[in-house]
C-alpha positions, 0 to 999 in steps of 0.5 A: 494555571499553565494547564488551563492556558494550554487547554484553552489554546488547543481549541483556540488555535485549531480553528480554521479562522483563528485570530482574524482581527482588524490590524488597525484596531486602536483598542488593543483590549477589544482586539484580543476579545475579538481574536478569542471570539473568532477562534471559538466561532470557527471551531467546526472548521478544524482540519482534524475534524474534517478528516474524522468525517465518515469515510466516503470512498466514492469522492476520491477512490474511483479517480485514484484507481483509474490513475493507478490502473493506467500506470505502466507498472500495472499495465505490465502486470496485465501483460504478465497475466495474459502470459500466465494463460499462454503458459498453460496453453503451451504446456498442454500440447503433445510432447512428441511429434511423429517421425517420418523416414524415407530410405533408398538403397542402390544395389542389384535390386534397388530398395525403397523404404518408408517408415513412420514412428511415434513415441508414446507419452507413457510417463504422462509428461504432458499432464505433469507439464500442464499441472506445473504450468497451471501452478506457475500461472497461479503463483504469478497471479498471486504475486501480482495481487500481492504486488498490487496491494503493496503498490496501493499501500505505498500510494495511499501512504504517500497521499496520507503524507501529502494530506497531513503535510498540507494540514501542518502547513495550514496550521503553521500559516495560522500560527504565523498570522496569529503571531503577526497579529499579536505583534501588532497588538503588542506594539499598541499595548506598549505605546499605551504602557501596558507592555514592556519592551522585553515582552515586545522582544519576546513576541518578535522572537516568537514571530521569527520562530513561527516564520521558520516553522512555516518554512519547514512545513512548506518544505515538507509539503513540497516533498510530499507533493513530489512523492505523490507526483512520482507515484501517480504522475499528478499531485492534484488528486482528491483525497479526503482520508478514511480514518473511519475505515481503519479497523481490525474487523474488516481484515482477516482474523487469522493468517491462512494460505488464502491470504495473497501474501501466503498463497504464493508461498503455499503454491510453491510447495505444491509446485515443488511436489508437481515438479517432482512428479514431472521429473519422474515423468521426464525420466520415464522410459517412453516406448516408440512404435514404428511402422515401415513399408519397403519395396525391394525389387519386385517384393513389398515388405511391411514391418512393425517395430517397438523400441524401449529405452534401457535405463541401465547406465543412468536410472535418474535416482539422484535427479529424483532425490534432488526434486524431492529435496526441493519439496522440503525447501519449499515447505520450510520457506512457506513456514518462514514466510508464515512466521513473519506474516504472523508476527506482522499481524500480531503487531498490527492487532496490538498497535492499531487499537492502542493508537486508536485509543490514544487518538480518541483521548487526544481528540477529547482533550482538543475538542472538549476540555478546552472549550470552556476556558477558550472564551476567557483566554484573551481576558486573562492575558489582558488582565495580566493573569498570564504573562507574555512568557507563559503565553508564548510557551503555551503557544509552543505547547499548542503547536506541539500538541497539534502536530502530535495529533497529526502524527497519531493520524499518520501512525494510524494510517501507516499501521493499517496500510502496512498490514493490508499491503503486506498481507495482500488484502488492500486491493480487494478491500478497495475494490469492494469500496468502489461505487457500483458504476465503477465496478466494471473498471475494478473488475478489469484491474482485479488480478484474480483467477 
């Protein structure tokens, strides 16, 4: 009996216009029947059903990306991107400038001298510095791309929390309105002798409980609005959800150095190798060639000089050993990061299909199993087949079942967004979902090289 009650209530109360009846109806039996009929009629307006519609990113994503790209943190990333290109230009400059010398000696015959010298970059310090700057720029861009994905994941998760809190608030409001309507019906039934005073008190307690639940839901909704406001500067952004896009087929199947989350660590290994080459170049003995012109009295002199540093007291072998050890450190850091990301991917591949399966089972229970029994709910209570205590208990189970569905939705979003943000794939995924007329905006915000 209780299972039948729960199944019927699940459909009845999920309706957007549930339990809208005439408050002044004198016939309590007719009021209950109208209540049940209204809940069945409004079945298609369920908040959950609306969220299950085909994901249409064009409705809300362009405005979200526009607001996101206007954030100071994102603009700072653009400045860093320009800084990265300047780093390469600065490194790709000559290492040594020529030196000009002038001399004068006051003696029996005055001597004037002019010499110019140029150190040759024999060890290719410039090339090593340029390669290092290029890798540093690539690492910076990879870090920015990963940071953008993580920021977008946090932003979308905040919007999801706001949307779910709004659904929960709407549901608790429906529950409160329903409870108040039931209380009016119960008062009428008690006056007619069809309901006891104890049952009336139970319904009154239920109204108080629903009012408390509504207050808690409103507090949660305010908190969710505040979180979105803190992230984007506005809490009135359009968001329709995208449950249909939460699949494992649209993301990377394997962990590879091409993932933004690993690309930076992989480039750190390459950077360590280039840094070792740069140390070798910086400690190389670069020769200096000089030309000199001298006039002593009436005699002109011309000279050519060559100087080479002698690395006798310090051959920099220890410095080179330190640089070589940095390569091993970078490699182990990459392997550690790869291991963590691999575990995160395994968790994602394990959790998302299972959550999706549980969510589909929940929907079938809500939208299919309860349809046949919903029409007879009011008549069962009227006929006394359901006592008030069981009826109220079923309502509480209904509320728990509805909120469980919202929790499953949130868990689906969280699982997907956490992986997409952690792996750095979310930015490119969302850019691909933007409409064609928003592609120019997306290109200006995509940090790629």
